[in-house]
KEBAZA-117303 format. One record per residue (C-alpha): x, y, z; residue in three letters; chain. Coordinates in steps of 0.001 Angstrom, whole numbers, plus 500000, padded with zeros to 6 digits. Example, Ala and Ser with C-alpha at 12.3 -4.5 7.8 and 13.67 -1.06 7.14 Angstrom:
BEGIN
+--------+--------+--------+--------+--------+
:   east :  north :     up : residu : chaine :
+--------+--------+--------+--------+--------+
: 512300 : 495500 : 507800 :    ALA :      A :
: 513670 : 498940 : 507140 :    SER :      A :
+--------+--------+--------+--------+--------+
% end
This chain:
BEGIN
+--------+--------+--------+--------+--------+
:   east :  north :     up : residu : chaine :
+--------+--------+--------+--------+--------+
: 252342 : 327798 : 251227 :    MET :      A :
: 251507 : 330155 : 254453 :    PRO :      A :
: 250897 : 334148 : 253427 :    ARG :      A :
: 253853 : 334713 : 255780 :    ILE :      A :
: 256754 : 332471 : 255169 :    GLU :      A :
: 257387 : 330481 : 258594 :    PRO :      A :
: 261138 : 330300 : 260167 :    LEU :      A :
: 263280 : 327466 : 259383 :    HIS :      A :
: 265898 : 325863 : 261592 :    PRO :      A :
: 268463 : 326950 : 262183 :    PRO :      A :
: 266855 : 329130 : 264455 :    TYR :      A :
: 268544 : 332098 : 266202 :    PRO :      A :
: 269313 : 330995 : 269853 :    ALA :      A :
: 266841 : 333336 : 271181 :    ALA :      A :
: 264266 : 332059 : 268705 :    VAL :      A :
: 265277 : 328365 : 269385 :    ASP :      A :
: 264780 : 329098 : 273347 :    GLN :      A :
: 261580 : 330559 : 272656 :    SER :      A :
: 260314 : 327784 : 270289 :    LEU :      A :
: 261499 : 325201 : 272889 :    ARG :      A :
: 258757 : 327160 : 275532 :    ARG :      A :
: 256411 : 327187 : 273324 :    TRP :      A :
: 256580 : 323174 : 272621 :    MET :      A :
: 255907 : 320393 : 274750 :    PRO :      A :
: 259819 : 319183 : 275952 :    PRO :      A :
: 258525 : 315624 : 274653 :    ASP :      A :
: 256866 : 316650 : 271096 :    ALA :      A :
: 257669 : 314456 : 268419 :    PRO :      A :
: 257752 : 317034 : 265685 :    HIS :      A :
: 259262 : 320268 : 264600 :    GLU :      A :
: 257783 : 323582 : 266354 :    PRO :      A :
: 254484 : 324571 : 264934 :    LEU :      A :
: 253956 : 326053 : 261536 :    THR :      A :
: 251934 : 328921 : 263370 :    LEU :      A :
: 254630 : 329498 : 266110 :    PHE :      A :
: 257569 : 329822 : 263382 :    ARG :      A :
: 255340 : 332366 : 261705 :    VAL :      A :
: 254371 : 334277 : 265042 :    LEU :      A :
: 258476 : 334506 : 265590 :    HIS :      A :
: 258901 : 336961 : 262846 :    ARG :      A :
: 257592 : 339276 : 265004 :    ASN :      A :
: 258943 : 338327 : 268731 :    PRO :      A :
: 257652 : 340859 : 270564 :    ASP :      A :
: 253932 : 340090 : 269880 :    LEU :      A :
: 254700 : 336192 : 270204 :    THR :      A :
: 256282 : 336888 : 273502 :    SER :      A :
: 252893 : 338627 : 274940 :    ARG :      A :
: 250564 : 336046 : 273283 :    MET :      A :
: 252979 : 333229 : 275315 :    PHE :      A :
: 251567 : 334690 : 278543 :    VAL :      A :
: 247703 : 333965 : 277691 :    LEU :      A :
: 248290 : 331176 : 275658 :    GLY :      A :
: 250229 : 329271 : 277860 :    SER :      A :
: 248346 : 330412 : 281022 :    GLY :      A :
: 245070 : 328993 : 279298 :    LEU :      A :
: 246588 : 325691 : 278759 :    LEU :      A :
: 248911 : 324644 : 281336 :    GLY :      A :
: 247494 : 326655 : 284154 :    HIS :      A :
: 243826 : 326926 : 283955 :    GLY :      A :
: 240630 : 326601 : 285900 :    LEU :      A :
: 239012 : 324615 : 283507 :    LEU :      A :
: 238753 : 320730 : 283774 :    PRO :      A :
: 241179 : 319476 : 280876 :    ALA :      A :
: 238118 : 318050 : 278861 :    MET :      A :
: 236141 : 321120 : 279141 :    ASP :      A :
: 238862 : 323253 : 277888 :    ARG :      A :
: 239334 : 321306 : 274927 :    GLU :      A :
: 235816 : 320833 : 274309 :    ILE :      A :
: 235444 : 324612 : 273873 :    VAL :      A :
: 238483 : 324974 : 271814 :    ILE :      A :
: 237241 : 322089 : 269592 :    ALA :      A :
: 234270 : 323781 : 269097 :    ARG :      A :
: 235492 : 327193 : 268577 :    VAL :      A :
: 237982 : 326290 : 266170 :    THR :      A :
: 235561 : 323879 : 264034 :    ALA :      A :
: 233045 : 327091 : 264221 :    ARG :      A :
: 235654 : 329178 : 263202 :    ALA :      A :
: 236531 : 326759 : 259994 :    GLY :      A :
: 239741 : 326528 : 261610 :    CYS :      A :
: 241183 : 323160 : 260263 :    ALA :      A :
: 244902 : 323846 : 261147 :    TYR :      A :
: 244192 : 324560 : 264951 :    GLU :      A :
: 241306 : 321697 : 265410 :    TRP :      A :
: 243696 : 319478 : 263878 :    GLY :      A :
: 246607 : 320208 : 266290 :    VAL :      A :
: 244146 : 320315 : 269010 :    HIS :      A :
: 242247 : 316695 : 267983 :    ALA :      A :
: 245657 : 314882 : 267501 :    ALA :      A :
: 247125 : 315243 : 270652 :    SER :      A :
: 245619 : 317560 : 273561 :    LEU :      A :
: 242039 : 316733 : 273137 :    VAL :      A :
: 242809 : 313219 : 273171 :    ARG :      A :
: 244921 : 313197 : 276329 :    GLN :      A :
: 242158 : 315110 : 278195 :    ALA :      A :
: 240091 : 312084 : 277695 :    GLY :      A :
: 237193 : 312824 : 274601 :    LEU :      A :
: 236306 : 310163 : 272532 :    THR :      A :
: 236742 : 309681 : 268486 :    GLU :      A :
: 232655 : 310098 : 268338 :    GLU :      A :
: 233249 : 313534 : 270727 :    GLN :      A :
: 235765 : 314676 : 268835 :    ILE :      A :
: 233889 : 314372 : 265695 :    ARG :      A :
: 230972 : 315619 : 267021 :    ALA :      A :
: 232478 : 319271 : 267394 :    THR :      A :
: 232467 : 319697 : 263836 :    THR :      A :
: 229124 : 318590 : 263372 :    GLU :      A :
: 226081 : 321703 : 263042 :    THR :      A :
: 224601 : 320049 : 266428 :    ASP :      A :
: 227148 : 318499 : 268185 :    PRO :      A :
: 224736 : 316741 : 270426 :    THR :      A :
: 222442 : 315308 : 267945 :    ALA :      A :
: 224098 : 311753 : 268037 :    THR :      A :
: 226781 : 312349 : 270600 :    THR :      A :
: 226104 : 311830 : 274394 :    SER :      A :
: 227559 : 314405 : 276701 :    TRP :      A :
: 227823 : 315249 : 280273 :    LEU :      A :
: 225205 : 318144 : 281382 :    PRO :      A :
: 228124 : 320405 : 281765 :    ARG :      A :
: 229688 : 319918 : 278109 :    HIS :      A :
: 226153 : 320634 : 276408 :    THR :      A :
: 226046 : 324019 : 278265 :    ALA :      A :
: 229662 : 324653 : 277362 :    LEU :      A :
: 228882 : 323694 : 273261 :    LEU :      A :
: 225354 : 325854 : 273420 :    ALA :      A :
: 227362 : 328665 : 275390 :    ALA :      A :
: 230094 : 328444 : 272719 :    VAL :      A :
: 227946 : 328460 : 269533 :    ASP :      A :
: 226039 : 331748 : 270772 :    GLU :      A :
: 228859 : 333416 : 271319 :    LEU :      A :
: 230139 : 332432 : 267890 :    HIS :      A :
: 226955 : 334045 : 266507 :    ASP :      A :
: 226020 : 336566 : 268359 :    THR :      A :
: 228943 : 337410 : 270652 :    ALA :      A :
: 226725 : 337388 : 273372 :    ARG :      A :
: 225218 : 335048 : 275844 :    LEU :      A :
: 221737 : 334981 : 276668 :    SER :      A :
: 220822 : 334553 : 280193 :    GLN :      A :
: 219605 : 331093 : 279697 :    PRO :      A :
: 223059 : 329846 : 278290 :    ALA :      A :
: 224649 : 331861 : 281143 :    TRP :      A :
: 222442 : 329988 : 283806 :    ASP :      A :
: 223177 : 326637 : 282279 :    ALA :      A :
: 226951 : 327177 : 282925 :    LEU :      A :
: 226378 : 328736 : 286026 :    ARG :      A :
: 225035 : 325475 : 287333 :    VAL :      A :
: 228118 : 323756 : 286348 :    HIS :      A :
: 231113 : 326900 : 287212 :    TYR :      A :
: 232374 : 329167 : 289686 :    GLU :      A :
: 232876 : 332495 : 288722 :    ASP :      A :
: 236623 : 332469 : 288099 :    ASP :      A :
: 235623 : 329424 : 285750 :    GLN :      A :
: 233274 : 331589 : 283811 :    LEU :      A :
: 235845 : 334247 : 283424 :    LEU :      A :
: 238050 : 331665 : 281904 :    GLU :      A :
: 235841 : 330174 : 279712 :    PHE :      A :
: 235005 : 334039 : 277975 :    LEU :      A :
: 238818 : 334457 : 277564 :    VAL :      A :
: 239267 : 330628 : 276113 :    LEU :      A :
: 236451 : 331161 : 273583 :    THR :      A :
: 238001 : 334889 : 272679 :    GLY :      A :
: 241678 : 333652 : 272539 :    TRP :      A :
: 240903 : 330419 : 270320 :    TYR :      A :
: 238646 : 332573 : 268031 :    ARG :      A :
: 241808 : 335179 : 267657 :    THR :      A :
: 243730 : 332131 : 267210 :    ILE :      A :
: 241374 : 330819 : 264290 :    SER :      A :
: 241675 : 334035 : 262760 :    HIS :      A :
: 245615 : 334397 : 262836 :    LEU :      A :
: 245338 : 330591 : 261369 :    ALA :      A :
: 242688 : 331075 : 258740 :    ASN :      A :
: 244297 : 334914 : 257744 :    GLY :      A :
: 247665 : 333193 : 257120 :    LEU :      A :
: 246413 : 330055 : 255216 :    GLN :      A :
: 248456 : 327876 : 257205 :    LEU :      A :
: 248050 : 324224 : 255670 :    GLU :      A :
: 247210 : 321651 : 258584 :    GLU :      A :
: 250054 : 319755 : 260095 :    GLU :      A :
: 250826 : 316765 : 258317 :    ALA :      A :
: 250653 : 314723 : 261933 :    TRP :      A :
: 247145 : 316628 : 262827 :    GLY :      A :
: 244131 : 315046 : 262655 :    THR :      A :
: 242248 : 316004 : 259362 :    PRO :      A :
: 239598 : 318397 : 259563 :    PHE :      A :
: 236196 : 316562 : 258251 :    PRO :      A :
: 235436 : 317039 : 254987 :    ALA :      A :
: 232201 : 318565 : 255640 :    THR :      A :
: 232595 : 321667 : 257308 :    PRO :      A :
: 230369 : 322975 : 260575 :    VAL :      A :
: 227561 : 325037 : 260020 :    GLY :      A :
: 225370 : 327347 : 261809 :    ARG :      A :
: 223008 : 325822 : 264551 :    PRO :      A :
: 219243 : 325480 : 262843 :    GLY :      A :
: 220738 : 325695 : 259205 :    ASP :      A :
+--------+--------+--------+--------+--------+
% end
């Protein structure tokens, strides 16, 4: 059970309308537990919606690149909840293979899985940011080969946003969505461990 009880239907009209905005129109399931918990604080929720939906629906990074970053950030943070939500739908829609999805949870995601050079640079940068909250010049230079300044800014915000979402889901002790992809039993470690 989450530390803060999610709202349950029937929702007040304003909450129902807001939850519909947070979910895709053809979603075959109830609004995410995370969203229903967040609606305990509607003002915070409305402020978060702008950034979250902007990164997912209007970003400059290709969908596959965005989902690789999200999967790796949430895996490194041990956030089974958010990793499972994305792995069940958005990652597949973006074109990642089962092998690539699984690799995002491994200590070294490049050890057994083939990635494009830009994806290898993204994964390395996510790991470096996770471990140090900084990017070395070599990591930055590896990204600059593939991305423009506006995309690099988005990358940095995206990693921070999903680290925040991971903190939120983990701090609330959200259980994985029943329809989500189960997080692998072996949690991701730190590179070099």
